N, C-alpha and C positions, 0 to 999 in steps of 0.2 A: 331586474332581469326578466326577459320574456320566459314564459312557461316552456319547459323542455318538451320537445316533440316525443310523443309516445313511441316506443320501439316498434310495435306492430304496425302502426300507421306509417312510420318511416320506412320500414322494410318493404311494405306493399307498394308505396309510392316510388321508392328507389328502383324497384324491379320494373315498374311501368316506364319510368324515365329511361332506364338503361336499355330497354327494348327500343325506345324511340331513338336513342343514340346509335344503336346498330342500324336502324333504318336510315338515319341521317348519314352515317358512314357509307351506306350503299349508294345514296344520292351523290355524295362527294365523289365516289369512284366513277359513277356513270357520267356525271356532269363535268368532271375535270376541275371541280372547284378547289381552291387552296384556302386553308384556314389556319390561322395562328391564334392560339389562346395563351395569353400571358397570365401566370399566377404569381402575384407578389403579395407582400404583407408582412406583418409582425412575425417574429420567430414564434413557433408553437401555435400559430393561428389556424392551422389545419389545411394548409395548401397541399401537402403531400397526400393526406388522406382523401382529399377531394379529387385529386388527380387519379388516385387509385380507383375510386368509384367510377370515374368517367371512363377509364380504360379497361375496366374489369372484363368486359365481353367484346372489346374491340379487337380488330385485326391489327397486330403490331406492325405488319408490313404497310398498313395504311395510316394508322394513328401512332405517331412516335412521340416519346417523351424526351425532351432535351434538357439536361441538367449539366451545364458546363462546369469543369473544375476551376480552380484558381488560375488566373492568367499566367502563362509562361513568360519567360524573359522576352521571347520573340513576340508573343502577343502584345506585350506592352509597347513595342516599337511600331505597331500597326495602327491604322485608323481604328478607332474604338469599336465601331459597328462591324468591322471586317470579320471578326471571329464568329459573329452570329449569322452572317449572310449565308454561309454554306449549309446551315441547318434549316433554312427557310423551305417551305414545301414546294414540290413540283405539283403538276396537275393531278388531282385525285388523291391528295394527301392532307392530313391534319397533323399539325405540330403543336404539342402542349409544352410550354416553356416553364419549367420549375425554377423560377427566377429567370431573369432575362437581362437585357441591356440596362434595365433600371437598377441594377446593382450599383451603378455609378452614382445615382441620385440618392441611394439609401446607405447601405453599409460602407461603401467607399467614401462617401462624404462624411459620415459620422465618425468612422474610424480613422480618417486621415489617410486613406490609401490612394487618394488622387489629389492633385493640386487644385487650388481655386480656379485656375485657368481651365483645367480639364473639366471640372465640374460645370462651370458656366458655359463652356463650349458644348457640353452634352445637352444642357437645358435648351440651348439654341438649336442644336442639330436634331434632337430626337423628334420633334414635331415634323421637321422637314423629311426625315427618313421615313417616318410612319405615313406621311401623306403620299410619298412615293410608292410605298407598298400597297396602300389602298387604291391609288390611282392605277396601279398595274393589275388590279383585280383581286388582290388578297383580302379575305375577310379577317380583320384584326379585332380581337376582343381582349380587353385588359381588365383583370379582376384584382381588387385589393382586399385581402382578408384581414378584417379588424378583430382584435381581441382585447379585452380589458386587462389592465395591469394585474388585477387579482387573479383572473383565470390563467393568464400567462404564467405567473409565478407558480400556481398550482400544477400546471402541466410540466414546468421545468422540474419541480420536485418529484413529480411522478416518474418522469424519465430517469432522473438520477437514481431512483430506487429500483428501477426495473432493468435487469441485465439484458433483456431482449430489446430494449429501446434506448439504452444508454448511449449508443453510437449517435443518436440524433441530437445529443447535447454537446455543443462545442463551446470553447472559451468565449467566442464572440456572442453566442446565444446568451450566455450568462451576463455578459456586459450590457445586453439590451435592457436589463433591469435598471442598472445604474444610469443608463443613457436614454431612459424612456422619453424625456422631453426633447432631447436632441433628435431622436428618431421621429418624434411627432412633428417637429419643425421641418425636418427634411421631407417628410411625406407631404406636408401642407404646401411646401414650395414646389415640390415635384408636380403635384396636382395643378398648381397655379399655372405652370409653364407647359404641361403636357396633356392636360385634359382638353383635347381638341374635338371639334365636331366630327372629324373623319375617324377618330379613334378615341372615344370617350373612356374614362375610367368608371368602373362599376364597383361600389363597395359591397362586401359580403360580411355581414355581422356574424361572427363565428364563435361566440361564447358557447353556443349550443351547436356542436359539430353536425348533428343530424339535420337541423334546420338549415345550416349554411350549405351543406351538400345539396339538399333538395332545392333550395333557392337558386344556387349557382347553376345547377344542371338544367333546371326549368328555364332559367333566363337564357342560357346558351342555346337551347333548342329554339327559343323564341326569336333569337337574333340571326339565325342562319335560315335562309329561304329554301329549306329543303322540302322535298316532296317524297311521298312513299314510292318506293321502287319495287315493283313486283319481282320477287326473287326467281332466278332461273330454276326451272324444274330439273332435278337431277334424278335420273332413274338408276336404281341400284340393280345391277344385273344379277340373275340367278348364278349361284356358284356352279361351275362345271363339274362333271363327274371326276372322281379321283383318277389320276393317270399313272398310278404305280409308284409315286414318289414315296420314299421312306426316309424319315428324319434320322440322322446319325444318332448313335447313343448319346444321352446327355452327359455321360462320363467323359466325352471327348472335349467338352467345353467347360469353361469356368463359370460357375453360377454364384450369385451372391447368397450368403447363408440366409435361411428362412428365419430371420429375427422375429417376424410377426408371429410365427408358430410358437416360438419360445415364450413370447409375451402372453399368448392365449393360454398355453399350458400353465404358466405361472398364475395367471388370473383365475383359472379354474381351480387350481390347487389352493390358492389363498381364499377363494370365495366359497 
């Protein structure tokens, strides 16, 4: 295993890259560019935490996260890609897909949620669909987060023991341990059919989450032809003189109790 990235170095570089992401977002808004970034990979590989770092300082009106629920009965009667099309970006928008249409090539294939016919139709149509997106001017980036079986199991056990993160662990996640080789074969076949010149797959080694986040964000920034956009200067006007307004008594409104003050008093008493 590669040496883990030191925390201080990671935090300094992450801050620098996140500042560039904000610059890139300004270019997207100004240029009218459309960007779709797909996050796929093994369960517990760090997709969600990577998305969190990408969007931490981004404008949610410009950069949206799409994480669709289980398909409804109606969804299952539609063209497979149809439920994803409404979430594609308009000009000046970035869409980050926390899992995507590739569910069909992964979990649906392995868990038997789609038929063989549906699966093979997807492998045929996905490259066509993606070429259409790119041909129309969308910048499409696809990242696959890889994690070793040992580290994945460690993360599952950590989640199971942590009440704050237990919600991240689903029955399907646990089954990915027993179906490790099935998921490996599904991923290999998916790459074989959908790693196309117009929309390549990029693997992100993520046993060390710090390294994987830095590597993924740096790569994203290198693949988008963004330029620095000089921000608009905003003048903060001086506050005008008071005009005689008087606030109504606080007793007229409902206020939340000052729970923080209670905590501070208790800390002073105990300390």
